[in-house]
C-alpha positions in Angstrom: -14.5 -38.8 6.6 -15.5 -41.4 4.0 -14.3 -40.9 0.5 -17.8 -40.6 -0.9 -18.7 -37.8 1.6 -15.5 -35.8 0.6 -16.3 -36.2 -3.1 -19.8 -35.0 -2.4 -18.5 -31.9 -0.7 -16.1 -31.2 -3.6 -18.9 -31.6 -6.1 -21.2 -29.2 -4.1 -18.3 -26.7 -3.9 -17.7 -26.9 -7.6 -21.4 -26.5 -8.3 -21.6 -23.5 -6.0 -18.6 -21.9 -7.7 -20.3 -22.4 -11.1 -23.5 -20.7 -9.8 -21.4 -17.8 -8.3 -19.6 -17.3 -11.6 -22.9 -17.3 -13.5 -24.4 -14.7 -11.1 -21.3 -12.5 -11.4 -21.4 -12.7 -15.2 -25.1 -11.8 -15.1 -24.5 -8.9 -12.8 -21.7 -7.6 -15.0 -24.0 -7.9 -18.1 -26.6 -5.9 -16.2 -24.1 -3.2 -15.3 -22.9 -2.9 -18.9 -26.5 -2.5 -20.1 -27.1 0.1 -17.3 -23.9 2.0 -18.3 -24.9 2.0 -22.0 -28.4 3.3 -21.1 -27.0 6.0 -18.9 -24.7 7.1 -21.6 -27.6 7.3 -24.1 -29.6 9.4 -21.6 -26.7 11.7 -21.0 -26.1 12.1 -24.8 -29.8 12.9 -25.2 -29.9 15.4 -22.4 -26.7 17.1 -23.6 -28.1 17.3 -27.1 -31.4 18.8 -25.9 -29.6 21.3 -23.6 -27.0 22.1 -26.3 -24.1 21.1 -24.1 -21.0 20.3 -26.1 -18.9 17.3 -25.1 -15.9 19.5 -24.4 -17.9 21.3 -21.8 -18.8 18.0 -20.1 -15.1 17.0 -20.1 -14.0 20.3 -18.6 -16.6 20.0 -15.9 -15.4 16.4 -15.2 -11.8 17.7 -15.0 -12.9 20.4 -12.6 -14.7 18.0 -10.3 -11.7 15.6 -10.3 -9.4 18.6 -9.5 -11.7 19.8 -6.6 -11.9 16.3 -5.2 -8.1 15.9 -5.3 -7.7 19.3 -3.6 -10.1 18.4 -0.9 -8.3 15.0 -0.4 -4.9 16.7 -0.3 -6.2 19.4 2.2 -7.6 16.7 4.4 -4.3 14.7 4.4 -2.3 17.8 5.1 -4.5 18.6 8.2 -4.3 15.0 9.3 -0.5 14.8 8.9 -0.2 17.8 11.3 -1.5 15.5 14.0 -3.4 16.3 17.2 -0.5 16.2 19.6 -1.5 12.8 20.9 0.7 9.7 20.7 -1.6 7.8 18.3 0.0 6.9 15.0 -1.6 8.2 11.8 -3.1 4.8 11.1 -5.0 4.6 14.4 -6.0 8.3 14.6 -9.7 8.9 14.1 -10.9 10.3 10.8 -13.8 12.7 10.7 -17.1 10.7 11.0 -15.3 7.7 12.3 -14.5 6.4 15.7 -11.6 4.5 17.2 -11.3 2.3 20.3 -10.5 5.5 22.3 -14.0 6.9 21.7 -15.9 9.2 19.4 -14.0 11.4 16.9 -13.5 15.0 17.9 -16.8 16.9 18.0 -19.0 13.8 17.8 -21.4 12.5 20.4 -22.4 8.9 20.6 
């Protein structure tokens, strides 16, 4: 490949990287604005409904606790195995299929 062509490819790659960086920065700025607006709306709604912040935090902790319990229960059931010789990493999860076919109780 001639030197000029290689330089041209490098320049294009650098320009594309610059464009990708700008797009990522723009997307992050948009996400920050959206988060700020969402927090404003939540604060307004909480104020209108007379919901104290402590109640919101308690609900958040309860949701996290429930999600953790569900995750732990799923893992406990999965760790018991199905009696087959598949390792845990290759065993199907609910809603997923593996190379052996559909997960238990699912029809393709």
